[in-house]
NUKOLZA-803135 format. One line per 8 residues: their letters; for each residue x, y, z of C-alpha. Coordinates in steps of 0.001 Angstrom, whole numbers, plus 500000, padded with zeros to 6 digits. Each point is the difference from the previous one (the first is absolute). Layout:
<sites>
A = X Y Z ~ ... .
</sites>
This chain:
<sites>
XXXXXXXX = 650246 394578 649611 ~ 502714 500326 497430 ~ 503348 498141 499952 ~ 502407 501459 502566 ~ 502883 497641 500546 ~ 503593 500881 498974 ~ 501317 497823 497088 ~ 503512 498482 500500 .
XXXXXXXX = 502249 498960 497302 ~ 500884 496231 499268 ~ 503557 500747 501155 ~ 498664 501145 503391 ~ 497565 497089 500384 ~ 500520 496931 502036 ~ 498928 496621 498581 ~ 497774 497973 500021 .
XXXXXXXX = 497203 501962 498273 ~ 496237 499504 500288 ~ 496752 501210 498253 ~ 497416 501568 501865 ~ 496478 500306 498323 ~ 497084 501978 501659 ~ 496793 499546 498144 ~ 497285 502704 500644 .
XXXXXXXX = 496742 500898 498436 ~ 501518 502856 498203 ~ 503729 499219 499636 ~ 502355 497150 500157 ~ 503345 500934 501497 ~ 503113 498044 498918 ~ 503261 500386 501804 ~ 503449 498434 499922 .
XXXXXXXX = 501481 500010 503510 ~ 503403 498886 501402 ~ 500977 498076 503114 ~ 499740 503131 502121 ~ 496547 501072 498891 ~ 501182 502666 497621 ~ 498471 500651 496570 ~ 502014 499454 496677 .
XXXXXXXX = 497132 500503 497657 ~ 496329 500820 500145 ~ 496904 500445 497765 ~ 496291 500444 500647 ~ 497600 498759 497235 ~ 496279 500372 499723 ~ 498043 497012 501485 ~ 497032 500256 497532 .
XXXXXXXX = 497729 497769 502153 ~ 497591 499669 497069 ~ 502474 497686 498136 ~ 500656 496358 500637 ~ 502615 499289 502799 ~ 502217 497919 497731 ~ 500574 503141 497867 ~ 501218 501808 503195 .
XXXXXXXX = 502449 497212 500764 ~ 501595 500277 496553 ~ 500303 503839 500484 ~ 501672 499379 503415 ~ 502463 497586 498324 ~ 500703 502564 497207 ~ 500610 502712 502627 ~ 502401 497674 502011 .
XXXXXXXX = 502023 499238 496848 ~ 500046 503667 499059 ~ 501110 501278 503405 ~ 502878 497341 500192 ~ 501091 500822 496389 ~ 500064 503767 500779 ~ 502653 499425 502745 ~ 501841 497246 498047 .
XXXXXXXX = 499165 497371 502640 ~ 499863 496375 498783 ~ 496516 498979 500399 ~ 500844 496503 501321 ~ 501992 501597 502857 ~ 496908 501229 501803 ~ 499365 497535 502763 ~ 496197 499999 500608 .
XXXXXXXX = 496959 502243 500002 ~ 496966 500465 502076 ~ 496546 501276 499107 ~ 497787 501983 502317 ~ 496317 500001 499036 ~ 496711 501277 501489 ~ 497733 497472 501936 ~ 498171 497903 500265 .
XXXXXXXX = 502788 497626 498927 ~ 500995 496386 500650 ~ 503627 499807 500709 ~ 500116 496201 500038 ~ 498795 499893 496356 ~ 501543 503210 498840 ~ 496473 501228 498959 ~ 498207 503290 499806 .
XXXXXXXX = 496512 499201 501278 ~ 497698 502925 499555 ~ 501791 503341 500452 ~ 497296 502830 499717 ~ 502272 502275 498138 ~ 501021 497469 497386 ~ 496612 498589 498817 ~ 501348 498219 496974 .
XXXXXXXX = 502785 498263 501851 ~ 497945 497753 502294 ~ 501184 496319 500692 ~ 503194 500500 498237 ~ 503257 498146 500713 ~ 502069 503089 499907 ~ 503206 498656 501780 ~ 500672 497355 497380 .
XXXXXXXX = 498910 502193 497288 ~ 502507 502785 500958 ~ 502894 497466 500724 ~ 499404 498295 496532 ~ 499872 503471 498227 ~ 503115 501293 501663 ~ 501841 496768 500155 ~ 500973 500429 503593 .
XXXXXXXX = 498790 498413 503279 ~ 497476 502236 501643 ~ 498628 500166 503455 ~ 496343 501275 500699 ~ 498680 502315 502779 ~ 497208 502316 500810 ~ 500795 503475 498918 ~ 499615 501673 503353 .
XXXXXXXX = 502082 497304 501693 ~ 502685 500676 497339 ~ 499896 503714 500920 ~ 500258 499219 503738 ~ 503171 497764 499252 ~ 501428 502915 498026 ~ 499623 502375 502849 ~ 501365 497345 502399 .
XXXXXXXX = 502980 499199 497774 ~ 501294 503415 498936 ~ 497324 502521 501066 ~ 498434 501389 503222 ~ 500298 496654 501716 ~ 503646 499309 499207 ~ 500875 499972 503713 ~ 496858 498249 501231 .
XXXXXXXX = 499421 496224 500719 ~ 496393 500358 499197 ~ 497527 502371 498463 ~ 496441 500682 498834 ~ 499536 501691 496699 ~ 496647 501727 498852 ~ 499891 501116 496378 ~ 497494 502794 499472 .
XXXXXXXX = 498823 500294 496405 ~ 497007 498976 497977 ~ 499521 497194 502720 ~ 501879 499410 503250 ~ 502595 497308 499772 ~ 501890 498431 502944 ~ 503238 498280 500595 ~ 501283 498529 503186 .
XXXXXXXX = 503484 498808 500767 ~ 500641 498310 503392 ~ 503544 499228 500945 ~ 501011 500119 496500 ~ 497332 497836 498590 ~ 497074 501072 497754 ~ 496657 498949 501203 ~ 498282 498628 496822 .
XXXXXXXX = 497384 497810 501633 ~ 498466 496660 499150 ~ 497646 501531 497373 ~ 502504 502452 498594 ~ 498050 502658 501881 ~ 502331 500648 502864 ~ 500649 503647 500799 ~ 496982 501400 498159 .
XXXXXXXX = 499505 502809 502512 ~ 497776 501973 497745 ~ 497369 497543 500801 ~ 500116 500112 503773 ~ 496617 501223 501386 ~ 500101 503535 501434 ~ 496234 500587 500136 ~ 497537 497323 500993 .
XXXXXXXX = 496804 501856 499482 ~ 497531 498224 497658 ~ 499874 503054 497775 ~ 503883 500408 499957 ~ 501515 500950 496620 ~ 500861 497382 497377 ~ 503312 499493 498309 ~ 500160 500911 496274 .
XXXXXXXX = 500219 496290 499029 ~ 496312 499693 501049 ~ 500462 498235 503383 ~ 501893 500397 503141 ~ 497581 502143 502102 ~ 501805 502012 502629 ~ 503501 499176 498802 ~ 502920 502399 500111 .
XXXXXXXX = 500151 500359 496220 ~ 496439 501408 499929 ~ 501216 502967 502284 ~ 503784 500629 499411 ~ 500656 499316 496260 ~ 500466 502724 497541 ~ 496736 498856 498265 ~ 498268 500085 503297 .
XXXXXXXX = 501218 503611 500833 ~ 498835 501114 496423 ~ 496599 498343 500388 ~ 499383 501562 503397 ~ 500817 503436 498713 ~ 497631 499573 497011 ~ 497204 498861 502364 ~ 500584 503100 502211 .
XXXXXXXX = 499916 502303 497043 ~ 496772 498451 498697 ~ 498570 500538 503512 ~ 500797 503667 499835 ~ 502958 500241 502526 ~ 501820 503228 499795 ~ 503275 499354 498458 ~ 502296 501220 497273 .
XXXXXXXX = 499800 496514 498538 ~ 496444 500895 498758 ~ 501556 502211 497234 ~ 501772 496927 498515 ~ 496831 498031 500189 ~ 498005 502689 498133 ~ 502542 499883 497145 ~ 498965 496427 499467 .
XXXXXXXX = 503480 498529 500871 ~ 500034 497032 502460 ~ 501415 500891 503244 ~ 503184 498081 501012 ~ 501982 499572 503286 ~ 502647 502442 498420 ~ 497269 502610 499750 ~ 499148 499507 503683 .
XXXXXXXX = 503817 500294 500890 ~ 500354 503273 497982 ~ 496841 501405 501541 ~ 501430 499132 503483 ~ 503358 501738 499195 ~ 497941 503117 499106 ~ 498314 499688 503483 ~ 496609 498669 498924 .
XXXXXXXX = 498305 498936 503383 ~ 498102 497186 498383 ~ 502893 498494 498292 ~ 502075 500132 503124 ~ 497136 498199 501979 ~ 499869 497277 497422 ~ 503672 499382 500287 ~ 499730 499947 503733 .
XXXXXXXX = 497158 497468 499799 ~ 502201 497936 497617 ~ 502813 500195 502576 ~ 497677 498721 502751 ~ 498966 496958 498130 ~ 503657 499324 499128 ~ 500806 500221 503683 ~ 497309 497323 500768 .
XXXXXXXX = 501335 497637 497271 ~ 503606 500483 501149 ~ 499037 499306 503588 ~ 498568 496685 498726 ~ 503131 499111 498208 ~ 502424 500971 502816 ~ 497926 498222 502645 ~ 500312 496762 497674 .
XXXXXXXX = 503754 500108 499253 ~ 501654 502781 502042 ~ 502390 501002 497206 ~ 501573 503151 501577 ~ 499686 501711 496558 ~ 497075 500958 497838 ~ 500725 501445 496600 ~ 497545 501862 497808 .
XXXXXXXX = 500525 499692 496254 ~ 498098 500472 496811 ~ 499061 503203 498132 ~ 497568 501423 502605 ~ 502402 501516 502564 ~ 498509 503605 500027 ~ 503373 501483 499408 ~ 501995 497767 502360 .
XXXXXXXX = 502484 501313 502460 ~ 500704 503021 497878 ~ 496476 501415 500267 ~ 498116 501407 502920 ~ 496892 497993 498850 ~ 502000 496834 499766 ~ 501392 500701 503585 ~ 496421 500648 501240 .
XXXXXXXX = 498869 496653 498404 ~ 502895 498078 501680 ~ 499308 501573 503344 ~ 496359 499238 499792 ~ 500832 496320 499476 ~ 502394 500041 502867 ~ 497512 501658 502296 ~ 497222 497461 499243 .
XXXXXXXX = 502439 497069 500447 ~ 501180 501470 503326 ~ 496386 500223 501234 ~ 499475 496311 499249 ~ 503194 498251 500968 ~ 502130 499501 503172 ~ 502443 502642 500935 ~ 503029 497777 499563 .
XXXXXXXX = 498826 498751 496659 ~ 499380 503629 498793 ~ 503511 501116 501065 ~ 501591 496943 498383 ~ 498265 500336 496677 ~ 501194 502400 497348 ~ 497595 501101 497145 ~ 501716 501561 496948 .
XXXXXXXX = 499479 500614 496390 ~ 501682 497611 497555 ~ 503317 501053 498528 ~ 499885 497979 496765 ~ 496873 501559 498646 ~ 498470 498247 497020 ~ 503216 498160 499350 ~ 499640 497714 502972 .
XXXXXXXX = 498052 497357 498225 ~ 502541 499178 497286 ~ 502936 500252 502519 ~ 498243 497757 502476 ~ 499287 497465 497228 ~ 503600 500020 499104 ~ 500909 499439 503639 ~ 497693 497023 500159 .
XXXXXXXX = 501653 498607 496905 ~ 503336 500447 501668 ~ 498730 498232 503196 ~ 498645 497091 497985 ~ 503238 499771 497880 ~ 502248 499877 503052 ~ 497577 497277 501402 ~ 500624 497683 497097 .
</sites>
């Protein structure tokens, strides 16, 4: 997803100010956010996961200084920052452990490294939990007391906020909803990281949708997606979406099946924390509210959830697409920085 937030001027902004940094396998998003969650400055830089992580930390610091200088904001007036990073992580030690999409960054003390490079105190959080906090603070959950967020992208991330509190867990693995089991068969699909048999990520991530499409084409299923495969280009979840928009029956059935598995995963989450609101974020929304395929996808999720839950729970739970898009991560990280700053 591209950057979509309006940029406000320094004269419009309300102090104090906070850095939000969202590290992804492809891009690192750096945003400067005010007290009310509004963006003053933003830049996305290439992650380059093949380089050493300390180089990325220096680039983050350079980006922060450039953004502040561009709006003539004294650098030392920025109260705090927060870094969102993909798991597995250790929050207590501020460590990246062994994130699959950052193979050169394993066992790296990233919280301290970023704080030293930027020269500002930094908090540390799982990236999907940061996105959940962003939606809770100024997005789709702004009027909610609790929410569950699922981010649908290369993997499936999760974030849970219960009565205003993030669920981070004893092992920094709380809210990892992409790893709930939705298929207990011994031959269930495996997650792309090489384990996790039968977990939601193996069925409802963009990479899983693309893999299932490629398998079907190889097996000779009748679909317009075969034409892309014959050209030698790897099929993607976006290709499935475009084929579905054009009315391809197989593509529509694959999206329906993905919705069914998401409905199962959402039922597990709702039966655990009863949030009242489930938000679907990430790049794979099949067009979202504005597209008939996106509406069908959301309806399929809702139908599956309804078939597996109690009537009062179904009617008391709203399932909606996220409103902050790909910007939820850095905004939520800034919101966590704000929360930690106010707590000191």
